[in-house]
C-alpha positions, 0 to 999 in steps of 0.5 A: 847445285849450279843456278839456271835462268829459264829463257821465259824470264825475259820478256817475249820476243827478247834476242838470244844474245841480249838474253845471254848477256843479263843472265851472264853478268847477273851471275848466273851458271847457265841458261834454260832455251826452250824448243818453239814451233819456229826460231832458232830452235824450232821444230826445223832446226837441224843438230847443225843449226842447234850446235850455233846456238850452243856455240853462242851460249858458250862463248858466254860464258853460260851452259845450257842447263836445259831444254823445255818447250810450251808446244805440250800445251798444244800437243798432247800425248794423253789427247783423244785425237790419235793426230795430236798424241802422235805429234806431241811424241815427234815434239819429244824427238824433237827435243831430245835431237836438239838437246843432244846438240845442244850438249845437255842432258835432260828436257823438260816434258808434260806428258799430257793433261786431264784438264786445264783451267788457264786453258779457254776451252780446251778439252777435259780428257778421262784420268785414266786413260789420260794416264795409260796413253802417257804412261805408253807413250813415255816408255816408247820415248824412254827408248829415244831418250836412251839412244839420245843420251838424253834424259826426260824430265816429266813436269809437274804442272796444273794439269790435273794429273800426277796430282801427287808425288805418291803417284808421279813416284809409280808413273816414274817407276812403272816406266822404270828406265834411268832417262827418265825422272821427275823435273820437279817445278818447286812453286808448281807444288806450293798450292795444293802441297808442299814441295819438300815432301815431293823432294823426299818422295821423289828422291832420286828420280829428281833430274832437274829443279825448276824454283818458282815461288807462290803465295797462297792468299793470293790464289790463282796463276797471280799467285806465282810471285818473286822467289822468297815472297811466297809460302814456299819453305825454301830452307826445309826445301833446300834440305831435302834436296841436299838429302837426296845428293841431289847436286844439279842444276835449279833453274828459275822460271820467272813468269810473268817479266816486269812490266818497266825494267824487266831485266832486274827481275834477273838480277833480283833472282839471282840475288834471292838465289844466292841466299836460297841455296846458301841455307 
């Protein structure tokens, strides 16, 4: 498996070249980039401009491990607003377009939400309607994914939606496209489940893996801790991943960065990943 680091693991606003230099020096194989409202990879970025970003990454000796985005917290495919649902689908299409230009084969997609506790005032959507809307949207976007040659990876997040591996498996099978699978976030599971079980149940549907760790006793967002400092049974997770035959990127998403000497989290994370992958 290859080792990646998510761009959000660096202090917000860090120049891309600085992030690339640190990631390479630490020993990572690739970096996962993010689509934003604006910037080097924004909603108005052209494929030509994205290819320049790709060249910048490759010149550093790294690969692009994937393309994430935080925009789905603002634009949801399950929203009661038809305009917002349409915007969310446009975001996904832009991700697919730029991912193809960047030369990476998977994007991270949040298919909507029933509720989001960590965003004050976030509207609550009826679960059944959310499921129908998400299934319709992703089924439609699967055609765009096929055309782009890029897979959609549905991430399990704290959105009160697709709450179990059985439900996510059923959702993916209902879409029924080889270009739609799971972007399994190991740490996001731990507060209410066991990631090794998610790996076994999702099996070949797993397109990408995020590595985080979580300490249940701390609870809430404060429960996210450095790799190997939480309750994740990483030996069991790795055994399950190897049993599925997964051999793609495992990408660390370390949020928040350290208050002081923030670059140190990148080096510490790589060291922990070396231990995890050696199991």
